[in-house]
DRENPA-3360 file (N, C-alpha, C; in nm, 2 decimals, always signed):
BEGIN
1 = MPTLIPKE = +0.08/-0.12/+0.00/+0.00/+0.00/+0.00/+0.09/+0.12/+0.00 ~ +0.07/+0.21/-0.10/+0.16/+0.33/-0.11/+0.13/+0.43/+0.00 ~ +0.23/+0.51/+0.04/+0.21/+0.62/+0.14/+0.13/+0.73/+0.07 ~ +0.03/+0.78/+0.15/-0.06/+0.89/+0.10/+0.01/+1.02/+0.13 ~ +0.04/+1.10/+0.02/+0.10/+1.23/+0.04/-0.01/+1.33/-0.01 ~ -0.05/+1.42/+0.08/-0.16/+1.52/+0.04/-0.11/+1.62/-0.05 ~ -0.20/+1.67/-0.14/-0.16/+1.78/-0.23/-0.20/+1.91/-0.16 ~ -0.14/+2.02/-0.21/-0.16/+2.15/-0.14/-0.31/+2.18/-0.14;
9 = SEIERKWF = -0.39/+2.14/-0.24/-0.53/+2.17/-0.24/-0.61/+2.09/-0.14 ~ -0.56/+1.98/-0.10/-0.63/+1.89/-0.01/-0.60/+1.92/+0.14 ~ -0.50/+2.00/+0.17/-0.47/+2.04/+0.30/-0.57/+2.13/+0.36 ~ -0.64/+2.09/+0.47/-0.73/+2.17/+0.54/-0.67/+2.23/+0.66 ~ -0.67/+2.37/+0.67/-0.61/+2.44/+0.78/-0.71/+2.49/+0.88 ~ -0.70/+2.46/+1.00/-0.79/+2.51/+1.11/-0.72/+2.62/+1.18 ~ -0.79/+2.69/+1.26/-0.74/+2.80/+1.35/-0.76/+2.76/+1.49 ~ -0.66/+2.77/+1.57/-0.66/+2.74/+1.72/-0.62/+2.87/+1.79;
17 = IVDADGQV = -0.68/+2.88/+1.91/-0.65/+2.99/+2.00/-0.60/+2.93/+2.13 ~ -0.48/+2.99/+2.18/-0.42/+2.94/+2.31/-0.41/+3.05/+2.40 ~ -0.45/+3.03/+2.53/-0.44/+3.13/+2.63/-0.31/+3.10/+2.71 ~ -0.21/+3.20/+2.70/-0.08/+3.17/+2.76/-0.08/+3.22/+2.91 ~ -0.19/+3.26/+2.96/-0.20/+3.30/+3.10/-0.16/+3.19/+3.20 ~ -0.05/+3.21/+3.27/+0.00/+3.11/+3.37/+0.07/+2.98/+3.31 ~ +0.08/+2.97/+3.18/+0.14/+2.86/+3.11/+0.29/+2.87/+3.12 ~ +0.36/+2.76/+3.13/+0.51/+2.75/+3.12/+0.55/+2.77/+2.98;
25 = LGRLASRV = +0.65/+2.86/+2.96/+0.69/+2.90/+2.82/+0.73/+2.78/+2.74 ~ +0.82/+2.69/+2.78/+0.87/+2.58/+2.70/+0.76/+2.48/+2.67 ~ +0.68/+2.45/+2.76/+0.57/+2.35/+2.73/+0.47/+2.41/+2.64 ~ +0.44/+2.54/+2.65/+0.35/+2.60/+2.56/+0.41/+2.61/+2.42 ~ +0.53/+2.64/+2.41/+0.60/+2.66/+2.28/+0.61/+2.52/+2.21 ~ +0.64/+2.42/+2.28/+0.65/+2.28/+2.21/+0.51/+2.24/+2.16 ~ +0.40/+2.27/+2.24/+0.27/+2.23/+2.19/+0.23/+2.31/+2.07 ~ +0.26/+2.44/+2.07/+0.23/+2.53/+1.96/+0.31/+2.49/+1.83;
33 = ASILRGKH = +0.44/+2.46/+1.85/+0.52/+2.42/+1.74/+0.47/+2.29/+1.68 ~ +0.42/+2.20/+1.76/+0.37/+2.07/+1.71/+0.24/+2.10/+1.62 ~ +0.16/+2.19/+1.66/+0.04/+2.22/+1.59/+0.08/+2.29/+1.46 ~ +0.17/+2.38/+1.46/+0.22/+2.45/+1.34/+0.28/+2.36/+1.24 ~ +0.35/+2.26/+1.28/+0.41/+2.16/+1.19/+0.30/+2.06/+1.14 ~ +0.19/+2.04/+1.21/+0.09/+1.95/+1.17/+0.11/+1.80/+1.22 ~ +0.19/+1.79/+1.32/+0.22/+1.65/+1.37/+0.09/+1.59/+1.44 ~ -0.01/+1.67/+1.47/-0.13/+1.61/+1.53/-0.23/+1.55/+1.42;
41 = KPTFVTHL = -0.19/+1.57/+1.29/-0.28/+1.52/+1.19/-0.23/+1.38/+1.13 ~ -0.32/+1.30/+1.09/-0.28/+1.17/+1.03/-0.21/+1.19/+0.89 ~ -0.23/+1.31/+0.83/-0.17/+1.33/+0.70/-0.03/+1.40/+0.71 ~ +0.03/+1.39/+0.83/+0.16/+1.46/+0.85/+0.27/+1.40/+0.76 ~ +0.34/+1.48/+0.69/+0.46/+1.44/+0.62/+0.57/+1.55/+0.65 ~ +0.69/+1.50/+0.66/+0.80/+1.59/+0.70/+0.83/+1.70/+0.60 ~ +0.81/+1.68/+0.47/+0.86/+1.77/+0.37/+0.75/+1.87/+0.32 ~ +0.63/+1.87/+0.39/+0.52/+1.96/+0.35/+0.47/+2.04/+0.47;
49 = DVGDHVVV = +0.42/+2.15/+0.45/+0.36/+2.23/+0.56/+0.21/+2.20/+0.56 ~ +0.18/+2.11/+0.65/+0.04/+2.07/+0.67/-0.03/+2.12/+0.80 ~ +0.05/+2.21/+0.87/+0.00/+2.25/+1.00/-0.11/+2.35/+0.99 ~ -0.16/+2.39/+1.11/-0.27/+2.48/+1.13/-0.22/+2.62/+1.18 ~ -0.31/+2.71/+1.18/-0.28/+2.85/+1.23/-0.30/+2.85/+1.39 ~ -0.22/+2.92/+1.46/-0.23/+2.93/+1.60/-0.22/+3.07/+1.65 ~ -0.32/+3.12/+1.73/-0.33/+3.25/+1.79/-0.30/+3.23/+1.93 ~ -0.20/+3.30/+1.98/-0.16/+3.30/+2.13/-0.20/+3.43/+2.19;
57 = VNAAKVHL = -0.28/+3.43/+2.29/-0.32/+3.56/+2.36/-0.27/+3.56/+2.50 ~ -0.26/+3.67/+2.56/-0.21/+3.69/+2.70/-0.06/+3.65/+2.71 ~ +0.02/+3.69/+2.61/+0.16/+3.66/+2.60/+0.23/+3.72/+2.72 ~ +0.19/+3.83/+2.77/+0.26/+3.90/+2.88/+0.25/+3.82/+3.01 ~ +0.15/+3.72/+3.02/+0.13/+3.65/+3.14/+0.19/+3.51/+3.14 ~ +0.28/+3.48/+3.05/+0.35/+3.35/+3.04/+0.44/+3.34/+3.16 ~ +0.47/+3.21/+3.20/+0.54/+3.19/+3.32/+0.68/+3.12/+3.28 ~ +0.79/+3.16/+3.35/+0.92/+3.10/+3.33/+0.95/+3.03/+3.47;
65 = TGRKMSDK = +1.00/+2.91/+3.46/+1.03/+2.84/+3.58/+1.17/+2.87/+3.63 ~ +1.20/+2.84/+3.76/+1.33/+2.85/+3.81/+1.38/+3.00/+3.82 ~ +1.51/+3.02/+3.79/+1.56/+3.15/+3.79/+1.58/+3.21/+3.65 ~ +1.50/+3.16/+3.55/+1.51/+3.20/+3.42/+1.48/+3.35/+3.40 ~ +1.39/+3.40/+3.48/+1.35/+3.54/+3.47/+1.47/+3.63/+3.48 ~ +1.57/+3.60/+3.56/+1.68/+3.69/+3.58/+1.81/+3.63/+3.51 ~ +1.82/+3.50/+3.49/+1.94/+3.44/+3.43/+1.93/+3.42/+3.28 ~ +1.81/+3.40/+3.22/+1.80/+3.38/+3.08/+1.83/+3.51/+3.00;
73 = QYRWHSGY = +1.92/+3.49/+2.90/+1.96/+3.61/+2.82/+1.91/+3.59/+2.67 ~ +1.85/+3.69/+2.62/+1.81/+3.69/+2.48/+1.92/+3.78/+2.40 ~ +1.98/+3.72/+2.30/+2.09/+3.79/+2.23/+2.05/+3.80/+2.08 ~ +2.09/+3.91/+2.02/+2.08/+3.93/+1.87/+2.18/+4.03/+1.83 ~ +2.21/+4.02/+1.70/+2.32/+4.11/+1.65/+2.26/+4.19/+1.53 ~ +2.30/+4.32/+1.53/+2.25/+4.41/+1.42/+2.32/+4.39/+1.29 ~ +2.44/+4.32/+1.29/+2.52/+4.30/+1.17/+2.63/+4.40/+1.16 ~ +2.63/+4.51/+1.25/+2.74/+4.60/+1.25/+2.84/+4.56/+1.36;
81 = IGGLREVN = +2.96/+4.62/+1.35/+3.06/+4.60/+1.45/+3.02/+4.65/+1.59 ~ +3.03/+4.56/+1.69/+2.98/+4.59/+1.82/+2.83/+4.60/+1.83 ~ +2.76/+4.53/+1.74/+2.61/+4.54/+1.74/+2.54/+4.43/+1.82 ~ +2.61/+4.36/+1.91/+2.55/+4.25/+1.99/+2.47/+4.31/+2.10 ~ +2.34/+4.27/+2.10/+2.25/+4.32/+2.21/+2.21/+4.21/+2.30 ~ +2.20/+4.23/+2.43/+2.16/+4.13/+2.52/+2.06/+4.19/+2.62 ~ +1.95/+4.11/+2.64/+1.85/+4.15/+2.73/+1.81/+4.03/+2.81 ~ +1.78/+4.05/+2.94/+1.74/+3.93/+3.02/+1.59/+3.91/+3.00;
89 = AETMLRTH = +1.54/+3.80/+3.04/+1.40/+3.76/+3.01/+1.30/+3.85/+3.08 ~ +1.33/+3.90/+3.20/+1.24/+3.99/+3.27/+1.22/+4.12/+3.19 ~ +1.32/+4.18/+3.14/+1.31/+4.30/+3.06/+1.24/+4.27/+2.93 ~ +1.27/+4.15/+2.87/+1.20/+4.12/+2.74/+1.05/+4.10/+2.76 ~ +1.01/+4.03/+2.87/+0.87/+4.01/+2.90/+0.80/+4.14/+2.92 ~ +0.87/+4.23/+2.98/+0.81/+4.36/+3.01/+0.79/+4.45/+2.88 ~ +0.89/+4.44/+2.79/+0.89/+4.53/+2.68/+0.82/+4.46/+2.55 ~ +0.86/+4.34/+2.52/+0.82/+4.27/+2.40/+0.78/+4.13/+2.44;
97 = PERVIEWA = +0.67/+4.10/+2.51/+0.63/+3.96/+2.54/+0.60/+3.88/+2.42 ~ +0.56/+3.94/+2.31/+0.53/+3.86/+2.19/+0.65/+3.79/+2.14 ~ +0.76/+3.86/+2.14/+0.89/+3.80/+2.09/+0.94/+3.68/+2.17 ~ +0.91/+3.68/+2.30/+0.95/+3.57/+2.39/+0.89/+3.44/+2.34 ~ +0.76/+3.44/+2.31/+0.69/+3.32/+2.26/+0.73/+3.29/+2.12 ~ +0.73/+3.40/+2.03/+0.77/+3.37/+1.89/+0.91/+3.31/+1.88 ~ +1.01/+3.36/+1.95/+1.14/+3.30/+1.95/+1.15/+3.16/+2.01 ~ +1.07/+3.14/+2.11/+1.07/+3.00/+2.17/+1.01/+2.90/+2.07;
105 = VQGMLPKN = +0.90/+2.94/+2.00/+0.84/+2.85/+1.90/+0.93/+2.83/+1.78 ~ +0.99/+2.94/+1.73/+1.07/+2.94/+1.61/+1.20/+2.85/+1.63 ~ +1.24/+2.84/+1.76/+1.36/+2.76/+1.79/+1.32/+2.61/+1.78 ~ +1.19/+2.58/+1.78/+1.15/+2.44/+1.78/+1.10/+2.40/+1.64 ~ +1.10/+2.49/+1.55/+1.06/+2.46/+1.41/+1.19/+2.43/+1.32 ~ +1.17/+2.37/+1.20/+1.28/+2.35/+1.12/+1.35/+2.48/+1.08 ~ +1.48/+2.47/+1.06/+1.56/+2.59/+1.02/+1.58/+2.60/+0.87 ~ +1.47/+2.61/+0.80/+1.48/+2.62/+0.65/+1.35/+2.70/+0.60;
113 = RLGKAMAK = +1.33/+2.70/+0.47/+1.21/+2.77/+0.42/+1.08/+2.72/+0.47 ~ +1.08/+2.59/+0.49/+0.96/+2.53/+0.55/+0.92/+2.58/+0.69 ~ +1.03/+2.59/+0.77/+1.01/+2.64/+0.90/+0.96/+2.79/+0.90 ~ +1.02/+2.87/+0.81/+0.97/+3.01/+0.80/+0.83/+3.02/+0.76 ~ +0.78/+2.93/+0.67/+0.64/+2.92/+0.63/+0.55/+2.89/+0.74 ~ +0.60/+2.79/+0.83/+0.52/+2.75/+0.94/+0.51/+2.86/+1.05 ~ +0.62/+2.94/+1.07/+0.63/+3.04/+1.16/+0.53/+3.16/+1.13 ~ +0.50/+3.17/+1.00/+0.41/+3.28/+0.96/+0.27/+3.25/+1.00;
121 = KLKVYRGS = +0.24/+3.13/+1.04/+0.10/+3.09/+1.08/+0.08/+3.11/+1.23 ~ +0.18/+3.17/+1.30/+0.17/+3.19/+1.44/+0.14/+3.34/+1.46 ~ +0.04/+3.37/+1.54/+0.00/+3.51/+1.57/+0.00/+3.52/+1.72 ~ +0.08/+3.61/+1.77/+0.10/+3.63/+1.92/+0.05/+3.77/+1.96 ~ -0.03/+3.78/+2.06/-0.08/+3.91/+2.11/-0.06/+3.92/+2.26 ~ -0.02/+4.05/+2.30/+0.01/+4.08/+2.44/-0.10/+4.06/+2.53 ~ -0.22/+4.11/+2.49/-0.34/+4.10/+2.58/-0.44/+3.99/+2.53 ~ -0.56/+4.00/+2.57/-0.66/+3.90/+2.53/-0.73/+3.93/+2.40;
129 = AHPHQAQR = -0.72/+4.05/+2.35/-0.79/+4.09/+2.23/-0.70/+4.05/+2.10 ~ -0.77/+4.00/+2.00/-0.71/+3.96/+1.88/-0.81/+3.99/+1.76 ~ -0.76/+4.01/+1.64/-0.84/+4.04/+1.52/-0.88/+3.92/+1.44 ~ -0.88/+3.80/+1.50/-0.90/+3.68/+1.42/-1.03/+3.61/+1.45 ~ -1.13/+3.69/+1.50/-1.26/+3.63/+1.53/-1.33/+3.57/+1.41 ~ -1.31/+3.63/+1.29/-1.38/+3.59/+1.17/-1.33/+3.45/+1.13 ~ -1.22/+3.40/+1.17/-1.17/+3.27/+1.14/-1.23/+3.16/+1.23 ~ -1.30/+3.20/+1.33/-1.36/+3.11/+1.43/-1.26/+3.01/+1.49;
137 = PETLTTKP = -1.16/+3.06/+1.56/-1.06/+2.97/+1.62/-1.12/+2.89/+1.73 ~ -1.07/+2.76/+1.73/-1.11/+2.67/+1.83/-1.01/+2.68/+1.95 ~ -1.06/+2.67/+2.07/-0.98/+2.68/+2.19/-0.90/+2.55/+2.20 ~ -0.77/+2.57/+2.21/-0.67/+2.46/+2.23/-0.64/+2.44/+2.38 ~ -0.67/+2.33/+2.43/-0.64/+2.31/+2.57/-0.50/+2.26/+2.59 ~ -0.42/+2.32/+2.67/-0.29/+2.27/+2.70/-0.28/+2.21/+2.84 ~ -0.17/+2.19/+2.89/-0.15/+2.13/+3.02/-0.20/+2.22/+3.13 ~ -0.22/+2.18/+3.25/-0.27/+2.26/+3.36/-0.17/+2.38/+3.39;
145 = EVR = -0.23/+2.48/+3.44/-0.15/+2.60/+3.47/-0.06/+2.58/+3.59 ~ +0.05/+2.66/+3.60/+0.14/+2.66/+3.71/+0.09/+2.75/+3.82 ~ +0.11/+2.70/+3.94/+0.06/+2.78/+4.05/+0.15/+2.89/+4.10;
% end
């Protein structure tokens, strides 16, 4: 029996919404990355983007375990000499909480064109409001919240 490989026209994409309030960052990111890749579908193949869209709300209320709030460093380079920038997780969550979740999820996706296409289906918002009500996103239940 041959392996069934879906065509681009046969791929059905759903929309899911995830509330990050009180969720642990790594566990949330791994669940979201799995949905973006499409690993929850029986039609999953590694060389195609069969994943769904994910909307993450309340990104500012995500939880980091241990001493990561003060010890974890986010680094990026501008491309110019001396252009290395470093910010700890506490500052990053205060200023750009969307980037914390986006970078965590992108680190769990493939590092190629396929991964970039998957990352475009992730929408992250600081608060609970989002402009994707017309897509009728289903609520995605994740693991229980951290106390």
